C-alpha positions in Angstrom: 70.9 105.8 98.3 74.2 105.9 96.4 76.6 108.6 97.8 78.6 111.0 95.4 82.6 110.6 96.3 84.9 112.3 94.7 88.8 110.6 95.7 91.9 113.5 95.2 94.6 111.0 95.2 98.2 110.6 93.5 99.8 107.1 92.1 102.2 107.4 94.3 100.9 107.9 97.4 100.6 105.0 99.4 97.4 105.9 101.5 96.0 107.3 98.4 96.1 103.8 97.2 95.1 102.2 100.6 92.4 103.9 100.4 91.4 103.1 96.9 92.2 98.9 98.0 89.2 99.6 100.8 86.7 101.1 99.1 86.8 98.3 95.6 86.7 96.0 98.1 83.2 97.5 99.5 81.7 97.9 95.7 81.9 101.5 96.3 81.6 104.0 93.4 84.0 106.8 92.8 85.2 109.1 91.0 89.6 109.9 91.1 91.0 113.0 90.4 94.7 112.7 90.5 97.4 115.2 91.7 100.2 114.7 89.7 98.5 114.2 86.3 96.1 116.5 86.4 97.4 120.5 87.9 94.1 121.6 87.7 92.7 119.1 90.2 96.2 120.1 92.5 94.4 123.9 92.5 90.7 123.1 93.4 92.4 120.5 96.2 94.9 123.3 97.6 91.8 125.8 96.7 89.1 124.0 99.1 91.9 122.4 101.6 94.9 125.1 101.9 97.2 122.5 101.0 97.7 119.6 98.6 98.1 116.9 100.7 96.7 112.8 99.7 93.6 111.7 99.9 91.5 114.3 100.6 87.5 113.0 99.7 84.4 115.1 98.7 81.7 113.0 99.9 78.3 114.2 99.2 79.9 117.8 98.6 81.8 117.4 102.2 85.3 117.9 102.0 87.9 115.1 104.1 91.0 114.7 104.8 91.3 110.8 104.2 94.4 110.1 106.3 95.3 110.4 110.3 98.4 112.7 110.2 101.8 110.7 111.7 99.6 107.3 111.4 100.1 104.8 108.7 96.3 104.0 106.6 93.9 101.5 108.8 91.0 100.2 107.4 89.0 101.2 111.2 89.9 105.2 110.0 88.9 104.1 106.7 84.9 102.3 108.3 85.4 105.7 110.2 85.5 108.5 107.5 83.3 106.8 105.1 80.6 105.5 107.7 80.7 101.6 106.7 81.0 100.9 110.6 
């Protein structure tokens, strides 16, 4: 069964681009919502999470932070986050 995944991101966000590359390599299907190109996505993200920090994911309706504060992107974190371990 395929999960519904929405990725809130921004083009200049390195962690966002790394997470996208990882998800693409895994063949995952997801919708991207760029918070810089579409301010309404930024407002929605802030309403739901209290900030506009990206990457942020909504997986089957559950909101999950797509980064580890203060740490660089890691595939290990992405695997755990997305349940690919």
